[in-house]
PAZAPA-4460 file (N, C-alpha, C; in steps of 0.05 Angstrom, whole numbers, plus 32768, in hexadecimal, padded with zeros to 4 digits):
% residues 303
    n_x    n_y    n_z   ca_x   ca_y   ca_z    c_x    c_y    c_z   seq   type   mol
   8046   7F00   8258   8047   7F24   8261   806C   7F27   8273     1      M     A
   807A   7F17   8276   8090   7F17   8279   80A6   7F27   8260     2      E     A
   8098   7F14   824E   80AA   7F1D   8234   80A7   7F36   822F     3      Q     A
   808B   7F31   8231   8080   7F5D   8222   8099   7F68   823B     4      I     A
   8095   7F64   8255   80A1   7F78   8260   80C7   7F7B   825A     5      L     A
   80C9   7F5C   8250   80E8   7F5F   824D   80EB   7F6B   8232     6      G     A
   80DC   7F6E   8224   80E6   7F82   820A   80E7   7F9B   8208     7      N     A
   80CB   7FA0   821C   80C9   7FBF   821D   80E3   7FCA   8235     8      L     A
   80F8   7FBC   823D   810E   7FC1   8258   8125   7FC8   823D     9      S     A
   8125   7FB6   822F   813B   7FB3   8219   8136   7FCB   820A    10      L     A
   8120   7FD2   8206   8115   7FEA   81F7   8132   8005   8206    11      L     A
   811D   8006   8219   812F   801A   8230   8152   8014   822F    12      A     A
   8156   8000   8239   8170   7FFD   8242   817C   7FFE   8224    13      E     A
   8176   7FF3   820B   818D   7FF9   81F5   817B   800B   81DE    14      F     A
   8177   802A   81E2   8168   8038   81D5   8178   8036   81AF    15      P     A
   818F   801F   81AC   8193   8020   818F   8185   800E   817D    16      V     A
   817A   7FFD   818F   815B   7FE7   8184   8144   7FFC   817E    17      I     A
   8145   800C   8192   812A   8024   817A   8133   8030   8162    18      N     A
   814D   8039   8160   8151   8042   814A   8149   8026   8136    19      L     A
   8155   8010   813A   8158   7FF6   8124   8135   7FF2   8116    20      K     A
   8131   7FF3   812E   8101   7FEE   8128   8100   8006   8117    21      I     A
   8105   801C   8120   80FF   8032   8112   8108   8039   80F6    22      I     A
   8122   8030   80EF   8125   8036   80D4   811B   8017   80C7    23      V     A
   811B   7FFB   80CF   810E   7FEE   80C4   80ED   7FF6   80BB    24      D     A
   80DB   7FFE   80D3   80C5   800E   80D2   80C4   8020   80B9    25      G     A
   80CE   8030   80B6   80CF   8049   80A4   80D6   8039   8083    26      L     A
   80E9   801D   8081   80E8   801D   806E   80CE   800A   805F    27      M     A
   80BF   7FF7   8069   80AE   7FEC   8066   809C   8003   8067    28      I     A
   8098   8014   8079   8087   8027   806F   8078   8033   805B    29      G     A
   809C   803A   8053   8096   8045   8031   807C   803C   8023    30      S     A
   8085   801F   801F   8077   8013   800F   8059   8007   8015    31      L     A
   8056   8010   802F   803B   8010   8038   8029   8026   802D    32      F     A
   8041   803B   8034   8030   805E   8024   802F   8054   800A    33      A     A
   803A   8047   7FFF   8038   804C   7FDE   8021   803F   7FD1    34      L     A
   8019   8024   7FE5   8002   801B   7FDC   7FEC   802A   7FEB    35      A     A
   7FEC   8030   7FF4   7FD3   8042   8005   7FD1   805B   7FF6    36      A     A
   7FE6   8066   7FE4   7FDB   8079   7FD6   7FD0   8079   7FBB    37      Y     A
   7FD6   805C   7FB7   7FC6   805E   7F9D   7FAA   804E   7FAA    38      G     A
   7FA1   8045   7FBD   7F88   803F   7FCF   7F7A   805A   7FCA    39      L     A
   7F89   8073   7FD8   7F83   8093   7FE1   7F76   809C   7FBC    40      A     A
   7F83   8094   7FA8   7F75   809E   7F8A   7F63   8093   7F85    41      L     A
   7F60   807E   7F91   7F46   806D   7F83   7F2C   8074   7F93    42      V     A
   7F2E   807A   7FAC   7F19   8077   7FC7   7F11   8094   7FBA    43      W     A
   7F2E   80A6   7FB3   7F29   80C3   7FB7   7F15   80CA   7FA0    44      G     A
   7F21   80C6   7F86   7F18   80C6   7F71   7EF5   80B7   7F5F    45      V     A
   7EFE   809F   7F71   7EE2   808B   7F65   7ED5   8084   7F7B    46      M     A
   7ED7   8088   7F94   7ECC   8080   7FAB   7EBE   805D   7FB1    47      N     A
   7ED8   8057   7FA8   7EDB   803C   7F9F   7EF0   8035   7FBD    48      V     A
   7EE7   8020   7FCB   7EF8   8012   7FE7   7F09   7FFC   7FDD    49      K     A
   7F19   7FFF   7FD5   7F23   7FDA   7FC2   7F38   7FCE   7FD5    50      N     A
   7F24   7FBB   7FDC   7F2C   7FA8   7FF4   7F40   7F98   7FE7    51      L     A
   7F49   7F9A   7FC7   7F56   7F84   7FB8   7F71   7F93   7FBD    52      A     A
   7F78   7FAE   7FC5   7F90   7FBD   7FC2   7F9F   7FA9   7FCE    53      Q     A
   7FA3   7F95   7FE3   7FBE   7F82   7FE4   7FCC   7F75   7FD2    54      G     A
   7FB0   7F75   7FC8   7FB4   7F57   7FB3   7FC3   7F60   7FA5    55      D     A
   7FB8   7F7B   7F8F   7FC9   7F87   7F80   7FEB   7F89   7F88    56      F     A
   7FEA   7F89   7FA1   8006   7F96   7FA5   8020   7F77   7FA3    57      V     A
   800B   7F5B   7FA4   8014   7F46   7FAD   8014   7F42   7F8D    58      I     A
   8000   7F3E   7F75   8009   7F38   7F64   801F   7F41   7F49    59      A     A
   8022   7F65   7F5C   8037   7F76   7F4A   805A   7F61   7F4E    60      G     A
   8056   7F58   7F74   806A   7F4F   7F7E   806C   7F33   7F6B    61      G     A
   805D   7F1D   7F66   805D   7F07   7F57   8066   7F0D   7F35    62      Y     A
   805E   7F20   7F2B   8064   7F31   7F11   8082   7F2C   7F0F    63      V     A
   8092   7F3D   7F20   80AE   7F3F   7F1F   80B7   7F26   7F2A    64      S     A
   80AB   7F19   7F3B   80C4   7EF5   7F47   80BF   7EED   7F2E    65      W     A
   80A7   7EEA   7F25   80A5   7EDB   7F04   80C0   7EE1   7EEB    66      W     A
   80BD   7F01   7EF4   80CE   7F08   7ED8   80EA   7F02   7EE1    67      L     A
   80FC   7F09   7EF5   8110   7EFF   7F00   8117   7EE6   7F00    68      A     A
   810B   7ED8   7EFD   810B   7EB8   7F01   810F   7EB6   7EE0    69      G     A
   8107   7EBC   7ED0   8109   7EB7   7EAB   812C   7ED2   7EAB    70      L     A
   813C   7EE6   7EBE   8150   7EEE   7EBD   814A   7F04   7EBD    71      G     A
   8136   7F17   7EBD   812F   7F31   7EB8   813E   7F3E   7ED1    72      L     A
   8149   7F5C   7ECD   8154   7F67   7EED   813F   7F6D   7EFC    73      P     A
   813D   7F6D   7F15   812D   7F75   7F28   8127   7F8D   7F22    74      P     A
   8139   7FA5   7F20   8132   7FBD   7F1C   8118   7FC3   7EFF    75      L     A
   811F   7FBD   7EEC   810D   7FB4   7ED9   80F0   7FA8   7EE2    76      L     A
   80FF   7F8A   7EFB   80DD   7F8B   7EFD   80C8   7F9B   7EFF    77      G     A
   80CE   7FAB   7F13   80C2   7FC8   7F25   80B0   7FD1   7F06    78      V     A
   80C2   7FD5   7EF6   80B3   7FE4   7EDD   8098   7FD1   7ED0    79      A     A
   80A6   7FB8   7ECA   8094   7FA0   7EC2   8076   7F9D   7ED1    80      A     A
   8081   7FA2   7EEF   8066   7F96   7EFE   8051   7FB7   7EF5    81      A     A
   805D   7FC8   7EF6   804E   7FDE   7EFC   803D   7FE0   7EDE    82      F     A
   804A   7FD3   7EC5   803C   7FD4   7EA8   8023   7FC5   7EAD    83      A     A
   802E   7FAE   7EB1   801E   7F9D   7EAF   800C   7F98   7EC9    84      V     A
   8002   7F9C   7EE1   7FF9   7FA3   7EF5   7FE4   7FC0   7EE8    85      M     A
   7FEC   7FD9   7ED8   7FE2   7FE1   7EC8   7FC7   7FDE   7EC0    86      W     A
   7FCF   7FC4   7EAA   7FC0   7FB3   7E99   7FAA   7FA7   7EA7    87      A     A
   7FB3   7F91   7EBF   7FA2   7F89   7ECD   7F8B   7FA2   7ED9    88      V     A
   7F97   7FBF   7EE4   7F84   7FCB   7EF0   7F6F   7FD0   7EE2    89      G     A
   7F7B   7FD7   7EC6   7F66   7FDB   7EAB   7F52   7FCA   7EA9    90      W     A
   7F51   7FAB   7EA8   7F40   7F9E   7EA0   7F30   7F9D   7EBD    91      V     A
   7F3D   7F97   7ED2   7F2E   7F97   7EE5   7F11   7FB1   7EF3    92      V     A
   7F24   7FC3   7EEA   7F12   7FD2   7EE4   7EF6   7FD2   7ECE    93      Y     A
   7F02   7FCA   7EBB   7EE8   7FC9   7EA5   7ED4   7FB0   7EAC    94      K     A
   7EE2   7FA6   7EBA   7ED3   7F86   7EC2   7EC2   7F91   7ED3    95      L     A
   7ECF   7F97   7EF7   7EC0   7F9D   7F06   7EBA   7FAF   7F10    96      V     A
   7ED1   7FC3   7F14   7ECB   7FDF   7F21   7EB6   7FF3   7F0E    97      I     A
   7EB5   7FF7   7EF7   7EA7   8008   7EE6   7E80   7FFF   7EF0    98      T     A
   7E7F   7FE7   7EF5   7E62   7FDD   7F07   7E5D   7FE7   7F20    99      R     A
   7E76   7FF1   7F2F   7E66   7FF9   7F4B   7E77   800F   7F57   100      V     A
   7E84   8022   7F3F   7E86   803B   7F4E   7E66   804B   7F53   101      I     A
   7E4F   8045   7F41   7E3B   805B   7F4A   7E30   804E   7F5F   102      E     A
   7E34   8037   7F69   7E25   8024   7F7A   7E2F   802B   7F9B   103      R     A
   7E27   8025   7FAE   7E20   8028   7FC4   7E3C   8014   7FD3   104      D     A
   7E4D   8027   7FEB   7E5F   801B   7FF3   7E68   7FFD   7FF9   105      M     A
   7E4C   7FF1   8000   7E53   7FD3   8006   7E53   7FC7   7FE6   106      F     A
   7E4E   7FCF   7FDB   7E49   7FC2   7FBC   7E68   7FBE   7FAB   107      T     A
   7E73   7FD4   7FBA   7E8C   7FD9   7FAB   7EA3   7FC4   7FBF   108      S     A
   7EA1   7FC8   7FD7   7EAC   7FB9   7FE9   7EA5   7F99   7FE8   109      L     A
   7E8C   7F92   7FE2   7E8A   7F73   7FE2   7E97   7F70   7FCA   110      L     A
   7E96   7F85   7FAF   7EA5   7F7B   7F93   7EBE   7F76   7F9F   111      A     A
   7ECB   7F82   7FA3   7EE9   7F81   7FA7   7EF3   7F77   7FB7   112      T     A
   7EE1   7F6E   7FCD   7EE3   7F5B   7FD8   7EE9   7F3A   7FCE   113      F     A
   7ECC   7F37   7FC3   7EDC   7F25   7FB0   7EFA   7F1F   7F96   114      G     A
   7EF3   7F35   7F8F   7F0D   7F3A   7F81   7F2C   7F30   7F8C   115      L     A
   7F2A   7F3B   7F9F   7F45   7F36   7FAF   7F42   7F18   7FB3   116      A     A
   7F24   7F05   7FBF   7F31   7EEC   7FC2   7F2D   7ED9   7FA6   117      I     A
   7F2A   7EE8   7F95   7F33   7EDC   7F76   7F4B   7EE2   7F72   118      M     A
   7F5B   7EF9   7F70   7F7B   7EEF   7F6A   7F83   7EEB   7F80   119      M     A
   7F85   7EEB   7F9A   7F91   7ED1   7FAF   7F92   7EBD   7FA5   120      A     A
   7F76   7EAC   7F99   7F77   7E95   7F8B   7F84   7E8E   7F77   121      Q     A
   7F8D   7E9D   7F5D   7F91   7E9D   7F4E   7FAC   7E9E   7F4D   122      I     A
   7FBA   7EB0   7F5D   7FD6   7EA8   7F64   7FE1   7E98   7F6F   123      L     A
   7FCE   7E8A   7F8B   7FD6   7E78   7F90   7FD6   7E61   7F7A   124      N     A
   7FC6   7E5E   7F6A   7FC8   7E48   7F4C   7FD3   7E4E   7F3F   125      L     A
   7FE4   7E5D   7F3C   7FF7   7E6A   7F29   801A   7E60   7F31   126      L     A
   801C   7E73   7F4E   8034   7E6E   7F5B   803F   7E5B   7F72   127      F     A
   8022   7E4C   7F81   8028   7E45   7F92   8028   7E4C   7FAD   128      G     A
   8024   7E48   7FC2   8019   7E54   7FE2   8037   7E54   7FF0   129      S     A
   8053   7E52   7FE6   8068   7E53   7FF0   806B   7E76   7FF1   130      D     A
   8078   7E7C   8000   8084   7E94   8004   80A0   7EA6   7FF3   131      T     A
   8098   7EBA   7FE4   80BC   7EB0   7FC8   80C0   7ECD   7FD8   132      Q     A
   80D3   7ED7   7FC5   80E8   7EE8   7FC7   80F2   7EF7   7FB2   133      S     A
   8101   7F06   7FA9   811F   7F0A   7F92   812F   7F0C   7FA0   134      I     A
   8147   7F01   7FA5   815C   7F00   7FBB   8172   7F11   7FA1   135      Q     A
   817D   7F31   7FAF   818F   7F3E   7FAE   81A8   7F3F   7FB6   136      L     A
   81B4   7F43   7FA5   81DC   7F37   7FAD   81DD   7F58   7FAD   137      Q     A
   81DA   7F66   7FC6   81DC   7F7A   7FC8   81F1   7F81   7FEB   138      Y     A
   8200   7F84   7FEF   820A   7F90   800A   81FA   7F98   801D   139      D     A
   81FB   7F94   8030   81F3   7FA1   804E   8200   7FB1   8055   140      T     A
   81F9   7FCC   8060   8206   7FD7   8072   81FF   7FDB   8099   141      L     A
   820F   7FDD   80A0   8212   7FD6   80B6   8216   7FE8   80CA   142      Y     A
   8206   7FF6   80E7   820F   8002   80EC   8214   8003   810C   143      F     A
   821A   801A   8126   8225   8014   8146   822B   7FF8   8146   144      F     A
   8240   7FEF   8139   8253   7FDB   813A   8246   7FC0   8138   145      D     A
   8238   7FC3   8121   8223   7FAC   8114   820B   7FAE   8117   146      G     A
   8208   7FB8   8135   81E6   7FB5   8141   81D0   7FB4   812B   147      F     A
   81D0   7FD3   811D   81C0   7FD9   8110   81BE   7FD2   80F0   148      I     A
   81B4   7FB6   80E3   81C5   7FB6   80CD   81AC   7FC4   80AB   149      D     A
   81B2   7FC3   8096   81A3   7FDC   808F   81A3   7FCF   8077   150      V     A
   81A1   7FBB   8066   81A0   7FB8   804D   8198   7FC9   8033   151      P     A
   81A8   7FC9   8020   81B8   7FD8   800A   819A   7FCF   8001   152      I     A
   8183   7FBD   7FFE   8174   7FB2   7FE4   815B   7FC0   7FF4   153      A     A
   8154   7FC8   800B   8145   7FD5   801B   8147   7FEB   8014   154      K     A
   815D   7FF9   801B   8163   8012   8013   8161   801B   7FF6   155      L     A
   8161   7FFE   7FDE   815F   800F   7FBF   8140   8012   7FC4   156      L     A
   812F   8000   7FD1   8111   7FF8   7FD6   8103   8015   7FD7   157      G     A
   8115   8021   7FF0   8108   8038   7FF9   810B   8048   7FE1   158      V     A
   811D   804D   7FD7   812E   805F   7FC0   8117   8059   7FAB   159      L     A
   8109   8049   7F9F   80F8   803A   7F8D   80E5   804F   7F8E   160      L     A
   80D7   804C   7FA2   80B7   8049   7FB0   80BC   806E   7FB0   161      A     A
   80D4   807F   7FBC   80D5   8095   7FBB   80CF   80A8   7FA3   162      A     A
   80D9   8098   7F96   80DD   8098   7F77   80C6   809A   7F64   163      L     A
   80B9   8086   7F68   8095   8084   7F5D   808C   808F   7F6A   164      L     A
   8083   8091   7F82   8077   80AB   7F8C   807A   80C2   7F85   165      A     A
   8095   80C8   7F84   8098   80EC   7F79   8086   80EB   7F5E   166      A     A
   8089   80D8   7F47   8080   80D4   7F35   8067   80D3   7F2A   167      G     A
   8060   80D0   7F39   803B   80D0   7F47   8032   80E5   7F4B   168      V     A
   803D   80F4   7F5F   803C   8110   7F66   803B   811E   7F51   169      I     A
   8054   8126   7F41   8067   813B   7F30   8047   8134   7F1A   170      L     A
   8047   8110   7F0F   8028   810D   7EFE   800C   811F   7F0B   171      F     A
   800B   8121   7F1E   7FF3   8122   7F21   7FEE   8142   7F20   172      M     A
   8004   8150   7F2B   8006   8174   7F28   8008   817D   7F10   173      K     A
   8013   8168   7F00   801D   817E   7EDE   800B   8170   7EC6   174      A     A
   8005   815D   7ECF   8000   8147   7EB0   7FD8   8158   7EB0   175      S     A
   7FD6   814A   7E92   7FBE   8162   7E96   7FA7   8142   7EA7   176      R     A
   7FB5   8128   7E9D   7FA1   8110   7EAB   7F9F   8119   7EC6   177      M     A
   7FB6   811B   7ED2   7FB8   812D   7EEF   7FAA   8136   7EF3   178      G     A
   7FA3   8151   7EEA   7F99   8169   7EF4   7F72   8159   7EF2   179      Q     A
   7F6B   814C   7ED6   7F51   8142   7ED8   7F50   812D   7EF2   180      A     A
   7F65   8125   7EFF   7F5E   810E   7F0A   7F50   811D   7F2B   181      I     A
   7F5B   8135   7F37   7F5A   8145   7F45   7F3F   8154   7F3E   182      R     A
   7F39   815A   7F25   7F1E   8170   7F27   7F07   8151   7F28   183      A     A
   7F16   8137   7F1E   7EF8   8129   7F24   7EFB   811F   7F45   184      T     A
   7F0C   8125   7F51   7F0D   8119   7F65   7EFC   8132   7F7B   185      A     A
   7EFD   814B   7F74   7EEF   815C   7F82   7ED1   815E   7F77   186      Q     A
   7EC4   8156   7F5C   7EAE   8159   7F53   7EAB   814F   7F38   187      D     A
   7EA9   8133   7F40   7EA3   8128   7F26   7E91   812C   7F12   188      A     A
   7E77   8138   7F13   7E61   8145   7F0C   7E6C   815C   7F00   189      R     A
   7E71   8177   7F0B   7E87   818E   7F02   7EA5   8189   7EED   190      A     A
   7EAD   8173   7EF5   7EBB   816A   7EDF   7EAC   8159   7EC2   191      A     A
   7E9C   8153   7ECB   7E8F   8150   7EAC   7E84   815C   7EA0   192      R     A
   7E76   817E   7EB0   7E67   8190   7EA0   7E89   81A4   7E93   193      V     A
   7E9F   8199   7EA1   7EB6   81B5   7E91   7EC0   8193   7E7F   194      L     A
   7EB8   8185   7E71   7EB6   816B   7E5F   7ED0   815B   7E5F   195      G     A
   7ED3   815A   7E84   7EEB   8149   7E83   7ED7   8129   7E83   196      I     A
   7EE7   8116   7E7D   7ED9   80FF   7E74   7EDC   80E8   7E87   197      D     A
   7EDB   80EE   7EA1   7ED1   80E2   7EB6   7ED6   80C0   7EB6   198      T     A
   7EC8   80AE   7EA0   7ECB   8095   7E9C   7EEA   8092   7E97   199      E     A
   7EFF   809F   7E88   7F19   809E   7E8A   7F26   80A6   7EA5   200      K     A
   7F1C   80AF   7EAE   7F30   80BB   7EC8   7F29   80A1   7ED6   201      V     A
   7F13   8096   7EDC   7F11   8087   7EE7   7F23   8071   7EE6   202      Y     A
   7F19   8065   7EC7   7F2D   8050   7EC0   7F55   8056   7EBD   203      A     A
   7F58   8070   7EC2   7F6F   806F   7EC2   7F7C   806F   7EE0   204      F     A
   7F64   807D   7EF1   7F6E   8080   7F15   7F71   805E   7F16   205      T     A
   7F58   804E   7F0E   7F64   8034   7F17   7F77   8022   7F13   206      F     A
   7F84   8029   7EF8   7F95   801A   7EF1   7FAB   8026   7EF8   207      S     A
   7FB1   8042   7EFA   7FCC   8052   7F0E   7FC7   8040   7F25   208      L     A
   7FB0   8034   7F3C   7FB7   8031   7F5A   7FCB   8015   7F4C   209      N     A
   7FB7   7FFD   7F40   7FC5   7FEE   7F3B   7FEB   7FE3   7F2E   210      A     A
   7FED   8002   7F1E   800A   7FFD   7F19   801A   8005   7F30   211      A     A
   800D   801C   7F42   8019   801E   7F5E   8016   800F   7F71   212      I     A
   8004   7FFC   7F6D   8003   7FDC   7F77   801B   7FCB   7F79   213      C     A
   8019   7FCA   7F59   8028   7FBB   7F4E   804C   7FB8   7F51   214      G     A
   8054   7FD7   7F48   806A   7FDE   7F58   8070   7FDD   7F6F   215      A     A
   806B   7FDE   7F82   8062   7FDE   7F9B   8067   7FC3   7FA6   216      A     A
   8062   7FB0   7F9A   8062   7F96   7FA0   807B   7F89   7F94   217      G     A
   8094   7F8F   7F7F   80A1   7F8C   7F6C   80B8   7F92   7F7C   218      A     A
   80AB   7FAE   7F93   80C3   7FB9   7F98   80CA   7FA4   7FBC   219      I     A
   80B2   7F98   7FC2   80A4   7F96   7FDA   80B5   7F75   7FD5   220      I     A
   80BA   7F61   7FC5   80BD   7F45   7FBE   80D7   7F49   7FC1   221      V     A
   80EC   7F63   7FBB   810B   7F66   7FB4   8112   7F6A   7FCF   222      M     A
   8104   7F71   7FEC   8113   7F7F   8002   80FF   7F6C   8015   223      V     A
   80E8   7F5A   8010   80DF   7F45   8023   80D1   7F29   8014   224      W     A
   80B7   7F24   801D   80B0   7F0B   800D   8094   7F16   8005   225      V     A
   8089   7EFE   7FF3   8064   7F04   7FF0   8061   7EE9   7FEE   226      I     A
   8042   7EEA   7FF4   8037   7ECC   7FED   801A   7ED8   7FE7   227      Q     A
   8009   7EC3   7FDB   7FF0   7EC8   7FCD   7FE0   7ED9   7FDB   228      P     A
   7FDE   7EC9   7FFD   7FC0   7ED7   8007   7FD6   7EF0   8018   229      F     A
   7FE5   7EF6   801C   7FFF   7F0C   8032   7FE9   7F25   8021   230      Y     A
   7FD1   7F32   8015   7FCA   7F46   8008   7FBC   7F52   800F   231      G     A
   7FAF   7F47   8027   7F99   7F4D   8048   7FA1   7F5F   8050   232      I     A
   7FB9   7F59   805C   7FD7   7F68   8069   7FDC   7F82   805F   233      S     A
   7FDA   7F87   803E   7FDC   7FA1   8035   7FC3   7FAD   8036   234      Y     A
   7FB6   7F9E   802A   7F97   7FB7   8037   7F96   7FC1   8041   235      S     A
   7F95   7FB1   805B   7F8F   7FB3   8072   7F99   7FD0   8075   236      I     A
   7FBE   7FD3   807A   7FCF   7FE7   8080   7FC3   8001   8072   237      R     A
   7FBF   7FFE   804E   7FB2   800C   803C   7F9C   8021   804C   238      S     A
   7F85   8010   8052   7F74   800E   805D   7F73   802C   8075   239      F     A
   7F88   8027   808D   7F92   8031   809C   7FA5   8047   809B   240      V     A
   7FA8   8046   8089   7FBE   8063   8081   7FB0   8072   8078   241      I     A
   7F9B   8072   8062   7F8D   8081   8053   7F75   807D   806B   242      V     A
   7F69   8080   806F   7F59   8088   8084   7F63   8096   809D   243      T     A
   7F7B   8095   80A8   7F8C   80A2   80B8   7F8E   80B9   80AD   244      A     A
   7F99   80B6   8092   7FA2   80D2   8081   7F8F   80EB   8078   245      A     A
   7F7E   80DE   806B   7F64   80E7   806F   7F71   80E4   8044   246      G     A
   7F52   80E5   8032   7F55   80E6   8017   7F68   8103   8012   247      L     A
   7F75   80FF   7FFC   7F7D   8118   7FEE   7F98   811E   7FFB   248      G     A
   7FA5   8113   8015   7FBA   8120   801F   7FD0   8109   8020   249      N     A
   7FDC   8110   800F   7FF5   8103   8008   800D   8107   801F   250      L     A
   8011   8121   802A   8023   8119   8040   801E   810D   8051   251      P     A
   7FFC   810F   8060   7FFB   80FD   8073   7FF8   80DD   806F   252      G     A
   7FEE   80DF   8050   7FF8   80BC   8043   8011   80B2   804E   253      V     A
   8031   80C2   8043   8045   80BB   804B   804A   80B5   8063   254      I     A
   8041   80CF   8077   8042   80CA   8099   8035   80B7   80A2   255      A     A
   8026   80B5   8097   8012   809F   80AE   8025   807D   809F   256      A     A
   8027   807C   808E   8036   8067   8075   804D   8066   808F   257      G     A
   805D   806D   8093   8079   806E   80A4   806F   806A   80B6   258      L     A
   8062   8073   80D0   8053   8076   80E6   8047   805B   80E5   259      G     A
   8036   8047   80D4   8037   8032   80DE   8045   8019   80D5   260      I     A
   8055   8021   80C1   806D   800D   80C5   8082   800B   80DF   261      G     A
   8082   8028   80E8   8093   8020   80FD   8089   801B   8115   262      A     A
   8072   801E   811A   805A   8011   8133   8061   7FF2   8126   263      L     A
   8057   7FE4   8118   8054   7FCB   8112   806D   7FC3   8113   264      E     A
   808B   7FCD   8116   80A3   7FBF   8120   80A6   7FBE   813A   265      Q     A
   809B   7FD9   8150   809E   7FD0   8168   808A   7FBD   8173   266      Y     A
   8074   7FB6   8164   805F   7FA8   8167   8071   7F85   816C   267      G     A
   807B   7F86   8154   8088   7F6A   8155   8099   7F62   8163   268      A     A
   80AD   7F7E   8168   80C0   7F78   8181   80B8   7F77   819D   269      H     A
   80A7   7F87   819D   8099   7F81   81BD   8084   7F6F   81C4   270      I     A
   8072   7F6B   81AA   8055   7F50   81B3   8063   7F38   81A8   271      F     A
   806F   7F37   8194   807E   7F27   8183   8074   7F28   8168   272      G     A
   807A   7F16   8156   807B   7F1B   8133   806A   7F0E   8126   273      I     A
   805A   7F03   8139   8039   7EFC   8133   8027   7F11   813B   274      G     A
   802E   7F1A   814A   8018   7F39   8152   8020   7F51   8144   275      Y     A
   8033   7F4D   8126   8041   7F6C   811F   8025   7F71   8105   276      Q     A
   8018   7F5D   80FB   8003   7F66   80EC   7FE7   7F72   8107   277      Q     A
   7FE5   7F66   8115   7FD6   7F6D   812B   7FD1   7F8C   812E   278      A     A
   7FE1   7F93   8134   7FED   7FA7   8132   7FDB   7FBC   811C   279      V     A
   7FDA   7FB7   8104   7FCB   7FCC   80EC   7FB1   7FC6   80F2   280      A     A
   7FA7   7FAA   8101   7F84   7FA4   80FC   7F83   7FB7   811D   281      V     A
   7F8D   7FB9   812F   7F85   7FC5   8145   7F86   7FF1   8139   282      L     A
   7F9A   7FF9   812D   7F9A   8009   8127   7F85   801A   8115   283      L     A
   7F7D   8005   80FD   7F69   8009   80F3   7F49   800F   80FF   284      L     A
   7F4B   8000   811A   7F37   7FFF   8126   7F35   8015   813C   285      L     A
   7F52   8023   813E   7F4B   8037   814D   7F4A   8054   8143   286      L     A
   7F50   8050   8129   7F56   8068   8118   7F33   806B   810B   287      V     A
   7F26   8050   810A   7F0A   8054   8106   7EEF   8060   811A   288      L     A
   7EFF   805B   8131   7EEF   806B   8152   7EFC   8088   814F   289      V     A
   7F11   808A   814B   7F1A   80A0   814A   7F0D   80BD   8124   290      V     A
   7F05   80B1   8117   7EF8   80BD   8107   7EDB   80BD   8112   291      R     A
   7ECC   80A9   811B   7EB1   80A7   8128   7EA7   80BF   813A   292      L     A
   7EC0   80C3   814B   7EBA   80CF   8160   7EC2   80EA   8154   293      V     A
   7EC8   80F7   8149   7ED8   810C   812D   7EB8   8118   8121   294      Q     A
   7EAB   8102   8114   7E98   810D   8106   7E7F   810E   8118   295      Q     A
   7E78   8100   8130   7E6B   810E   8141   7E63   8123   814C   296      R     A
   7E87   812C   8153   7E8E   8141   8163   7E88   815D   814E   297      R     A
   7E83   814D   812C   7E7E   8163   8119   7E5A   8166   8113   298      M     A
   7E53   815C   811A   7E38   8153   8119   7E27   8166   812B   299      R     A
   7E32   8167   8141   7E27   8176   815E   7E2C   8192   8159   300      R     A
   7E47   819F   814C   7E4B   81AD   8145   7E36   81C1   8139   301      S     A
   7E37   81B7   8122   7E1F   81BE   8112   7E04   81BB   810D   302      L     A
   7DF9   81AC   8127   7DE4   81AE   8130   7DDA   81C7   8143   303      Q     A
***
């Protein structure tokens, strides 16, 4: 308890620490938001709660890491991870997801939970259980007499995440497939009546989700570390973000992702690094409770 109070007093005595925490949180939060947007697509269009979301992220990171070991520039590794995970997502859809779309929520959760376990074990067998990262030879920017350091590699990661998110938004608004995805999300039966091939839309949506996760993982491995069993942490964060923001609310997904990133950094500073992921779990429980209360109030108002 004394340590916690001491950490809180540091935040009050040295306000610049708050700035450092917020900057670090916003950088990692941008990647949380990117992965969560993919989950929001799958959840909103197909009504599938993908518990393997974080494992797609980690798999994309390993694709980029492995290709970097072969000499491929890390920035090209992001595009490569996007393409490879697109193919993986398509295969997973055909083998697993297509069987659970019309089933109940428990079935989709059980199927994707098994998928998450399988992917983690495959990555562990292929690459081992050690943490891995790509060391980029970029400088670090210093502010406030060196108290705040911002690695250029992390800034590059934020920029790549922003460009990818902007590209997906533009695609969803301007392309015919993007319009078909939005129409299917609103009413799949009506979309079929209008001649939209919803099976093709579902396959494309899940593949796009896997590709987005793969690109996010490729960025993460450049600025942080990955390990085969880290996927669950990204899955939890994605669920927290989507549940808090709501389906189809892209600005809310971005805001929630950035906010969770900052809150996790505060949790790590105040309670210790070991409690960083506990903050995400606590937020998930809090969001679920708030949603439950809101639903009960809506039911009472309709009675």
